[in-house]
N, C-alpha and C positions, 0 to 999 in steps of 0.2 A: 631406777628412775620412775618406773610405773608405780612402785610402792610408795615412793616419796610423794608423787602427785596425788595418789589416792588418800594418803595420810593427810595431805594438805586440804583436800576437799572435805574429808571427814571432820577435821578440826574446824574448818570454816562453818560447816553445817551445825556443829555443836555450839559454836559461839553464837550463830544466828538464832538458834532455838532458845538459848538461855538469855539472849539480849532482850527479847520482846516481853511485853507485859505478861506477867504470870497470872492469868485468870484461873481461879481454882473453883472446882465444882463443889461448892458448899452452900448450905442454907444460910440465910442471913444470921440466924442464931449461932450456927457453928463458926461462921466467919468472925463474929464478934468475940466468941470464946477464944478463937485462935489469936486474934489481935491482943486480947488481954494476956494470954499465955506467953506471947513473944515479948511483951513489955517494951520498955524504952520509947513510950509514947506512940506505939504502933496504932494505926487507924485502919478503917475499912474504906476502900474505894469501890463504889458501885456504879457500873455502867448500866444506865436505865435506857432500854431501847424497845422498839417494836419491830415485828417482822416486815411491816410495810414502810418503814422509815428509811428513805434514801440516804439522808445525811448520816444516819446511824451506821449504815453499811460502809460508807466512805471512811468514817472514823475507824471502824473495825478492821478495814482492809489496809488503809494507808497511813494512819497516824499512831494508833495504839500499838502496832507491832514494831515501831521504830526503836532502835537500841537505846537512844537517849531517853525516850519516854519510859521504856521498860526499866532501865537503871534507876530512874528517878522514882517511879511508882513502887517498884518492888521493895525498895529500901524502906519506904515510909508506910506502906499499906499492905493489908491483905486484900487482894483484888478479886472481885466477883462481878458477874453480870447477870441480869435477869430481864427476860421479856416481860414488859409491864402488863401484858394481857394474858399471861399464862402462869400456872403454878402460884407461887407466893407473890408474883409481880404486882397484881392489883392491890394487895394489902400494903406492899412497900410504897406503891405510888400514892395511896391514900395517906399513909403515915407521914411521908415526907413531901406531900403536896406536889407530886410530879405531874405536870399537865402539858409538857412539851418535850419533844424528842429530837436528838438525844439529850438526856440530862445526866450529869456526872455528880454523884453525891459523895461528899467527904464526911465521913461519920466517925465519931469517937468510939472507942471500944465499949463504952456503956450504952451505945445506941443513939446518943444525941447527935443531932445534925450540926456540923461545923459550918458548912456552906454548900452551895450547889453551883454548878457551871452548866449553863444551858446553851445548846446549839453546837453546830459543827465548827471545828477550829482547824484551819488548813495545814498547819505545820506543827512539828513536834516541839520546837523551841517555844512557839507561841502557846501551845497547850501547857507546857511546863510552867511558863510565866504566869498563866492564868491560875493554875493550881497554887502556886506560891502566893499569889495575891489573895486567893480565896482562903488560904490558911493563915493569912495575916503576916506572912513573912516579908511582905513588901507593903509599905504604907503610901497613901496618896497625899498625906499632909504636906510634905515638901514640894510635891508636884503642884498642889493647889497654889502654894505661895509663888512658885516660879511662873506659873501661867498668869496669875494675877498681876505680876510685875512686868508682864509683856513678852515672856519667852514664847516665840512662835516658830522656832526651828521645827521643821517637818518631822524629824526623828523623835523629838521630844513630845510633840503634840500627839503623835501616834501612840507612843508609850503611855502618855497620860490618858488617852481615850481607852486603851486596853485596860488600864488600871481602874478607871471609873466603871467600865463594863464589868470587870471581874468582881468589883466590890459593890455592884448593883446601885451605883449612884447615877441612875438613868436620866434624871432631870438635868443634872450638870453635864452629862455626856451629850444629851440632845443639844444643849446650848453650844458646847465646844464643837460639835459636829456641824451645826449650822454655820458657824463662823468659818470652819475649815472649808466647807463646800463652796462658800462664796469666793474663796481665793484659789479654787482649782479650775482648770480649764476643762472643757467637755471631754477631751481625750483622757485626762487624768482621772476623772470621776469613775471610770469603768476599769481602773487598774485593780489587780488582785489585792494590792496593798490595802485598799479601803473597803474591800468586800465585807469584812466583819461588821461594818457599820450598817450596811443594807440588810445583812442577814439577821441581825438581832431585832425582833419586833418591838422590844422595849425602847430601842433607840430610833428605829425607823418603822413606826406603826403604819398600817394601811391608811392611806389618805395623806400621809406626810409628803413633803417635797421629794425626799429621797426615793420613796417607793414610786411616786409618779414619774420621777426621772428614770428609774429602773425599767418601768413598764414601757416607756417611750424610747428606750435605747437598749432593748434586750439583746440584739445582735452584737452590739459593742461589748456588752458584758460577757456574752458567750465567748467572744474572742479574747477578752482580757483576763477573765476569771476561769473559764472552762465551761463547756456545755453541761456536764453532769451536775456540778454544784449549783449553777444558775437555774437549771430546770428543776432541781430538787427544791430549791427555795421557792420558786414560783408555784410549783404544785402544792407545796405545803401551805403557802399563803392563800391560794384559791380554795383549797380544801377547808381551811379554818374558817374563811369567810362564809362559804356555802353551808358548812355544817352548823355554824353559829346561827345562820338564818333558819335552817330547818328546825333546830331545837328552840328557836324563839328567844335567843339571848339578846337580840337587838330588836326592840319593839317598834322601831320607826322604819324598818326596811320595807320596801315594796317592790312592785314589778320593775320599776325603773332601775333599781339597784341590781336586780338580777340580770337585766339586759346589759347593764354596764359591765358586770363581771363576765358575762358571756362574750362581749365584744373584746375585752382584754384577753380572755382565755383563747379566743380564736387567733388573735394577733400574736400570741406567744407561741402557738403551735407546739404543744407539749405531747410528744409521742407516748402512747401507752397509758394515757390518762383519761380514757373515755368515760370512766365513772364520774368525772367532774361534770361532764355534759349531762349525765343522768341526774345528778343533783340539780342542775339548772332546770331540766325539764320537770323534775318533781316540784320545785319551787314555783315554776310558772303555772303548773296545774293548781297548786295550792292558792296562789295569789289571785288567780282568775276564777276561783271557786268551781273549777272544772273537775268533778269527781271522776269522770271517765279517764281523763288524761292522767290525773294523779294516781289512780288505781293501776293503770297500765305500767307506769314507771315504778310504783311502789312494789308491785309483784315481780318486777325485774331485779330490783336492788336488794330487797331485804331477805329473800330465802337463803342467800349465800353470804350475807354480811358477817364480818367478824364480830364476836361477842362483845368486845370492848366498845365498838361503835353502836352495835345494836342497842346497848343499854341506854344510850341517850338520844338516839335518832329515831327509833321505831315508833314511839307513841304519838308524838305531836302531829305528824301529818294526818293521822286518823282523827284525833280530837279536833284538829283545825277545821276539818270539813264536816263536823257534826251536823246531822240533818240533811246532808247532801248525798249520802251513800244509798244505793239501791239495796233491796233485800238480798239479791244475789251477791253483790259486792260485800255486804256485811258477813254473809255466810262464808265467803272465801277468806276474808280477813280473820274470822274466827278460826277457820281451819288452819290457816298459816300460823296463827299464834299458838294453837295447840300442838302443831307439828314442831315448832321451834322450842317450845318450853322444855321438854325433856332433854334436849340436846345441849343446853347451856349449863355451865358449871356454877355460875353465880346463883346462889339460892334465892336472893332477892329478885333478880331478874327472872328466874324460872317461875317463881310464884306470881310475879307481876304480869308476865305473859299469860299465865293460866287464868288469873282472876280478871284480867282486862277483857277477856271474852264476854263477861257478863255486862260490862259497860258498852261494848260494841253493839250488843243486842238492842240497847236503848237508843242508838244513833240512827 
């Protein structure tokens, strides 16, 4: 009897191991070669992630190991995954224009991009559905016609929205989403069923009615969707807003915008995200032209910042306060730049930090 039980457990474990997505430790070049060698239209599936991305970790732990996902992906793809900030990751991110995480790339064996899927997807069935849409195995043409003629059945509308999202028809998705939300009650809006609409910034960008509703009903969403995915979305959203301000992507932002983000950040109460408050303090110092306050936060943040972020966040706070730095502050900024330069792998960033010291002397 004991032997039978042990055999059963062993067989269960074997099935479990081979059921999940088979990520192979291959370079992209080798993965493409393998896909070509296996023939029959084999493609390459790339999980593009970063070490700091919460939704990436949820996908890796809860969705990609599922049997149905593994069966589907393993049959069609050579599956690989890369940290976009390490090894060949930055080169892959640049080639396929990956700028949000997680991003799942569907690539032909010749290296050409078929399509990409951005963001966390909460279930295996939905993930498979989105991959099929991205591959063109499902079309939205018939759905467009059904919606135009008045089909508003909830199951159909949800399928239609997921199809629009997967095929990147975001303007149409925004319109359908707006109509859907008008017909939902307050309790329904925070259901997990509709979470994908809030999670995708192309459908619900910052400043939209959906995001404003999320920010004012955070506790409801945590109950309906789950604490971890909601907190991951909020942290990612605040991080993007603040980093865009630091790097100067939005030229119209000012102190009032920073204070508004701080207010929302405090209301959301995100544990373990103190670095977001450091970003706030850095921006407040910059926008108030307070070199001392900016310097204190700068020297707290940047000595240990990841290389990927260092590349686009380091320089602007220094140039923004040109003419405000004291001689001692300039000396310490130069010392930090020279200390960081030999530690980074990116040659452009390494040289940039080194040669930037000559510019700092002029400030």
